[in-house]
C-alpha positions in Angstrom: 7.2 -22.9 -1.3 9.1 -20.0 -2.8 8.4 -21.4 -6.4 4.7 -21.8 -5.6 4.6 -18.2 -4.5 6.1 -17.0 -7.8 3.8 -19.3 -9.8 0.9 -17.8 -8.0 2.2 -14.2 -8.7 2.6 -15.1 -12.4 -0.9 -16.5 -12.7 -2.4 -13.4 -11.0 -0.3 -11.1 -13.2 -1.4 -12.9 -16.3 -5.1 -12.5 -15.4 -4.7 -8.9 -14.6 -2.8 -8.1 -17.8 -5.6 -9.5 -20.0 -8.5 -8.1 -18.0 -8.9 -4.8 -19.9 -9.5 -6.5 -23.3 -11.8 -9.0 -21.7 -14.0 -6.1 -20.3 -13.8 -4.2 -23.6 -11.8 -1.5 -21.7 -15.0 -0.5 -19.8 -13.9 2.6 -17.9 -16.0 1.9 -14.8 -14.7 -1.6 -14.3 -11.1 -0.5 -15.0 -11.5 2.2 -12.4 -12.7 -0.2 -9.8 -10.1 -2.8 -10.4 -7.4 -0.1 -10.6 -8.5 1.2 -7.2 -8.5 -2.3 -5.7 -4.9 -2.8 -7.0 -3.9 0.5 -5.4 -5.3 -0.7 -2.1 -3.3 -3.9 -2.6 -0.2 -1.8 -3.0 -0.9 0.2 0.1 -1.8 -3.0 2.1 1.5 -4.6 0.9 3.5 -1.5 1.9 1.7 -1.5 5.3 2.7 -5.1 5.7 6.3 -4.4 4.9 6.4 -1.8 7.6 4.7 -4.2 10.1 7.4 -6.8 9.2 9.9 -4.5 10.8 7.7 -4.2 13.9 6.3 -0.7 13.1 2.5 -0.4 13.4 1.1 2.5 11.5 -2.4 4.1 11.9 -1.3 7.0 9.6 -0.7 5.6 6.1 -3.1 8.3 4.9 -0.2 10.7 5.5 2.0 9.0 3.0 -0.8 8.4 0.5 -1.8 12.1 0.8 1.7 13.4 0.5 2.2 11.4 -2.7 -1.2 12.6 -4.0 -0.6 16.3 -3.3 3.0 16.1 -4.5 2.0 14.5 -7.8 -1.0 16.8 -8.3 1.1 20.0 -7.8 3.8 18.8 -10.1 1.3 17.9 -12.8 -0.4 21.2 -12.5 3.0 23.0 -12.7 3.5 21.4 -16.1 5.5 18.2 -15.3 4.5 15.0 -17.1 2.0 13.0 -15.0 4.2 10.0 -15.3 7.2 11.8 -13.8 4.9 13.6 -11.3 3.7 10.3 -9.8 7.4 9.3 -9.3 8.1 12.6 -7.7 5.1 12.1 -5.4 6.5 8.7 -4.4 9.8 10.3 -3.4 8.0 13.0 -1.3 6.0 10.2 0.5 9.3 8.4 1.2 10.9 11.5 2.7 7.7 12.2 4.8 7.6 8.6 6.0 11.3 8.6 6.9 10.6 11.8 8.9 8.0 10.3 11.1 10.1 7.1 11.4 13.0 9.3 12.8 10.7 11.4 15.0 9.0 8.3 16.6 12.1 6.1 16.8 11.7 5.6 20.6 8.0 4.8 20.4 6.5 1.3 20.2 3.2 -0.4 20.1 0.1 1.8 20.7 2.3 4.9 21.2 3.8 4.5 17.8 0.4 3.9 16.2 -1.1 7.0 17.8 1.9 9.1 16.7 1.4 8.0 13.1 -2.3 8.7 13.4 -1.5 12.2 14.7 1.0 12.7 11.8 -1.7 12.1 9.2 -4.0 14.5 11.0 -1.3 17.1 11.1 -0.8 16.9 7.3 -4.6 17.1 6.8 -4.6 20.3 8.9 -1.7 21.8 6.9 -3.5 21.0 3.7 -6.7 22.7 5.0 -4.8 25.9 6.0 -2.1 26.2 3.4 -4.5 27.6 0.9 -1.9 29.1 -1.5 -0.4 25.7 -2.2 -3.1 23.1 -1.4 -6.2 25.0 -2.3 -7.5 24.7 1.2 -10.7 22.8 1.9 -11.7 23.3 -1.8 -8.6 21.3 -2.9 -7.2 21.3 -6.4 -9.1 20.5 -9.6 -8.2 20.0 -13.2 -5.4 17.4 -12.5 -4.5 16.0 -15.9 -5.1 12.3 -16.7 -2.2 10.1 -17.7 -1.4 11.0 -21.3 -1.4 8.3 -24.0 1.9 7.0 -25.3 1.4 6.4 -29.0 4.5 4.2 -29.3 3.1 1.6 -26.9 1.2 -1.3 -28.7 -2.2 -2.8 -27.8 -3.7 0.5 -26.4 -1.8 0.1 -23.2 -2.5 3.8 -22.4 -5.9 4.1 -24.0 -8.5 5.8 -21.7 -8.2 4.4 -18.2 -6.1 1.5 -19.4 -2.9 3.5 -18.6 -3.9 4.0 -15.0 -4.9 0.3 -14.8 -1.7 -1.1 -16.1 0.3 1.3 -14.0 -1.6 0.2 -10.9 -0.8 -3.4 -11.9 2.9 -2.5 -12.2 2.9 -0.8 -8.8 1.4 -3.8 -7.1 3.8 -6.3 -8.7 6.8 -4.2 -7.9 5.7 -3.8 -4.3 5.2 -7.6 -4.0 8.6 -8.2 -5.6 10.4 -5.8 -3.3 8.7 -7.4 -0.2 9.7 -10.8 -1.5 13.3 -9.6 -1.8 13.1 -8.3 1.8 11.8 -11.6 3.0 14.6 -13.6 1.5 17.5 -11.3 2.2 19.7 -10.0 5.1 17.5 -7.0 5.1 14.5 -9.2 6.1 16.6 -10.7 8.9 17.4 -7.3 10.2 13.8 -6.2 10.1 12.7 -9.4 11.8 15.4 -8.9 14.5 14.2 -5.4 15.2 10.6 -6.6 15.3 11.2 -9.6 17.6 13.7 -8.2 20.1 14.9 -4.7 19.5 17.2 -4.4 22.5 18.9 -7.8 21.8 19.3 -6.9 18.2 21.1 -3.7 19.2 23.5 -5.7 21.4 24.2 -8.0 18.4 25.1 -5.1 16.2 21.8 -4.5 14.4 21.1 -0.9 15.4 17.3 -0.5 15.1 17.1 3.2 14.0 18.4 2.9 10.4 16.3 -0.2 9.8 13.2 1.5 11.2 13.7 4.6 9.0 14.4 2.4 5.9 11.2 0.4 6.6 9.2 3.6 6.9 10.7 5.1 3.7 10.0 1.9 1.6 6.5 1.7 2.9 5.9 5.4 2.4 7.3 5.3 -1.1 4.8 2.7 -2.4 1.9 4.2 -0.5 2.7 7.6 -2.1 3.0 6.1 -5.6 -0.5 4.8 -5.1 -1.7 8.2 -3.9 -0.1 10.0 -6.9 -1.8 7.6 -9.3 -5.1 7.9 -7.5 -5.4 11.7 -7.9 -4.6 11.3 -11.6 -7.5 8.8 -11.8 -10.1 11.0 -10.0 -8.5 14.2 -11.2 -9.2 16.1 -8.0 -7.5 16.3 -4.6 -8.7 17.8 -1.4 -7.6 17.3 2.3 -10.6 15.3 3.6 -10.4 12.9 0.7 -6.7 12.2 0.3 -5.8 12.4 4.0 -8.9 10.5 5.1 -8.6 7.8 7.8 -10.1 5.6 5.2 -6.6 5.2 3.7 -5.1 4.5 7.1 -7.6 1.9 8.4 -8.4 -0.1 5.3 -4.8 -1.1 4.6 -4.5 -2.2 8.2 -7.6 -4.4 8.0 -6.7 -5.8 4.6 -3.1 -6.7 5.6 -4.3 -8.3 8.9 -7.1 -10.2 7.2 -4.8 -11.5 4.5 -2.1 -12.5 6.9 0.6 -10.3 8.5 4.2 -10.9 7.2 3.0 -13.0 4.3 3.8 -12.2 0.7 0.5 -12.4 -1.1 -2.1 -12.3 1.7 -2.5 -8.5 2.1 -2.8 -7.9 -1.7 -5.3 -10.7 -2.2 -7.4 -9.6 0.8 -7.4 -6.0 -0.6 -8.6 -7.1 -4.0 -11.3 -9.4 -2.6 -12.7 -7.1 0.1 -12.7 -4.0 -2.1 -14.3 -5.6 -5.1 -17.0 -7.4 -3.0 -17.8 -4.1 -1.4 -18.0 -2.1 -4.6 -19.4 -4.6 -7.0 -21.8 -6.6 -4.9 -22.9 -4.5 -1.9 -22.6 -0.8 -3.0 -25.0 -1.1 -6.0 -27.7 -3.0 -4.1 -27.3 -2.2 -0.3 -25.1 0.9 -0.2 -25.7 1.3 3.5 -23.8 -1.9 4.1 -21.0 -1.5 1.5 -18.3 -1.3 4.2 -19.6 -4.4 6.0 -16.9 -6.7 4.5 -14.2 -4.8 6.3 -15.9 -5.0 9.7 -16.6 -8.7 9.2 -13.0 -9.3 8.2 -11.7 -7.6 11.3 -14.1 -9.6 13.5 -13.0 -12.9 11.9 -9.3 -12.0 12.5 -9.9 -11.1 16.1 -12.1 -14.0 17.0 -11.2 -16.9 14.8 -8.1 -16.3 12.6 -5.4 -14.3 14.4 -3.0 -15.1 11.6 -5.4 -14.1 8.9 -6.4 -16.1 5.8 -2.8 -17.3 5.4 -3.2 -19.7 8.3 -5.7 -21.7 6.2 -2.9 -22.6 3.8 -0.3 -25.3 4.5 2.9 -23.7 5.8 6.3 -25.1 4.8 8.5 -27.0 7.3 11.8 -25.5 8.2 14.7 -27.1 6.3 16.9 -29.2 8.7 19.7 -29.2 6.2 20.0 -25.4 6.5 19.4 -25.4 10.2 16.7 -22.8 10.1 14.6 -22.8 13.2 12.0 -20.3 12.0 10.4 -19.4 8.8 10.7 -15.7 8.2 9.4 -15.7 4.7 6.0 -17.4 4.9 3.9 -17.1 1.8 
């Protein structure tokens, strides 16, 4: 099953890499697919956090911290490529902070704490006018510069943002795959399933929770940093919107929690159906796919779309009683 997962990743990656030439580098379609890929990255990062048993309603905080961090660094003269990486680091630190502060919270209390965390950052951005620009935000964020030494116009126009969003998604998936098939994944699963028992067995929950938050926040912030360089503007109600908290949750749940490819595939499908099919013709219903996806999960597919795929049997030779790395 592991080989089939990597074959699937390779096929999807191949299609994504040749898409810009097939569309003639059309800027609008590149923007839409790039945004869908960024949602795939955020949904995968949300899923990684959920794998450790931490439910977040506040991923907009990490997305926004990465966005503002990258925007401010670019406006200060740093290369946008480096600014986005810096934004990722800022998001990781911010996520680790809420992970530490909410270490004793679980379930709905943790979800509400993360939601409040995102709202706190939105309030700070609204009122810290000297840095954030207040409600007016920041404009004039430079686009990604072209890199003349790269072949095949990899950084031409919006192609640079597109290929970088592809890279972010593939790296996020690869990291999550590494987590699933490593001792780190076993530690995350132990904290998720039985935190107190894990502590008794020597797996202290706090460091693993903070690490899960930091990893999740890092990839979400990378997506936020690239997003602001695509739209070239950042303001509190945009970048800290609940939209960036709720949609990754819906996408990850619809695709299948704790699965490798489910959240990313759900993100691509839901976003592109919404923007390409519904928004141009019935804009009032362009968010309908997300509502329907949530209804389907609640009523018919608690395990998401991944339950429609055949699951591998545990290997008796290795003595594994559970499958912690479903694809």
